[in-house]
TORGU-402589 format. One record per residue (C-alpha): x, y negated, z negated. Coordinates in nm, 2 decimals. Last residue first. Layout:
BEGIN
ATOM        X        Y        Z
ATOM        X        Y        Z
...
//
This chain:
BEGIN
ATOM        X        Y        Z
ATOM    -1.25     0.52    -0.84
ATOM    -1.12     0.52    -1.20
ATOM    -1.20     0.88    -1.27
ATOM    -1.04     1.01    -0.94
ATOM    -0.74     0.78    -1.00
ATOM    -0.68     0.93    -1.34
ATOM    -0.70     1.28    -1.21
ATOM    -0.46     1.21    -0.92
ATOM    -0.21     1.07    -1.16
ATOM    -0.17     1.42    -1.30
ATOM    -0.28     1.60    -1.61
ATOM    -0.59     1.44    -1.73
ATOM    -0.76     1.68    -1.97
ATOM    -0.86     1.41    -2.22
ATOM    -0.57     1.50    -2.45
ATOM    -0.34     1.47    -2.15
ATOM    -0.45     1.11    -2.11
ATOM    -0.38     1.03    -2.46
ATOM    -0.04     1.18    -2.46
ATOM     0.04     0.99    -2.13
ATOM    -0.05     0.65    -2.28
ATOM     0.28     0.57    -2.42
ATOM     0.49     0.71    -2.13
ATOM     0.26     0.53    -1.88
ATOM     0.31     0.20    -2.07
ATOM     0.68     0.24    -2.06
ATOM     0.68     0.34    -1.69
ATOM     0.47     0.04    -1.61
ATOM     0.70    -0.21    -1.81
ATOM     1.01    -0.06    -1.63
ATOM     0.83    -0.11    -1.29
ATOM     0.74    -0.46    -1.37
ATOM     1.10    -0.52    -1.49
ATOM     1.24    -0.39    -1.17
ATOM     1.01    -0.60    -0.95
ATOM     1.10    -0.91    -1.14
ATOM     1.47    -0.84    -1.10
ATOM     1.43    -0.79    -0.73
ATOM     1.24    -1.11    -0.69
ATOM     1.49    -1.30    -0.90
ATOM     1.78    -1.16    -0.70
ATOM     1.62    -1.26    -0.38
ATOM     1.54    -1.61    -0.50
ATOM     1.90    -1.64    -0.63
ATOM     2.05    -1.53    -0.30
ATOM     1.86    -1.81    -0.14
ATOM     1.60    -1.76     0.12
ATOM     1.62    -1.81     0.50
ATOM     1.53    -1.46     0.56
ATOM     1.83    -1.36     0.78
ATOM     2.08    -1.56     0.59
ATOM     1.96    -1.44     0.25
ATOM     1.95    -1.08     0.38
ATOM     2.31    -1.11     0.52
ATOM     2.45    -1.26     0.20
ATOM     2.28    -0.99    -0.02
ATOM     2.42    -0.71     0.21
ATOM     2.77    -0.87     0.18
ATOM     2.74    -0.89    -0.19
ATOM     2.63    -0.53    -0.21
ATOM     2.93    -0.42    -0.02
ATOM     3.18    -0.63    -0.21
ATOM     3.07    -0.51    -0.55
ATOM     2.85    -0.75    -0.73
ATOM     2.92    -0.93    -1.06
ATOM     2.65    -1.11    -1.24
ATOM     2.60    -1.45    -1.39
ATOM     2.26    -1.54    -1.54
ATOM     2.15    -1.89    -1.60
ATOM     1.83    -1.95    -1.79
ATOM     1.54    -2.15    -1.68
ATOM     1.31    -2.40    -1.84
ATOM     0.99    -2.49    -1.66
//
């Protein structure tokens, strides 16, 4: 699988926290950063999908997430 290199700058406090987590978990800093970035991208995609579908849900009388969960359960 091809990969792309990304260089980022971290403030000293964040860099120290990342070092500590990597050391304690036995994972690399890259693994931790990739996992955090994947999570962030997933949340951003979810929010975008939610923003696009919200008008349709409201048109059906679904006003809060609880309404959607009730129908889907």
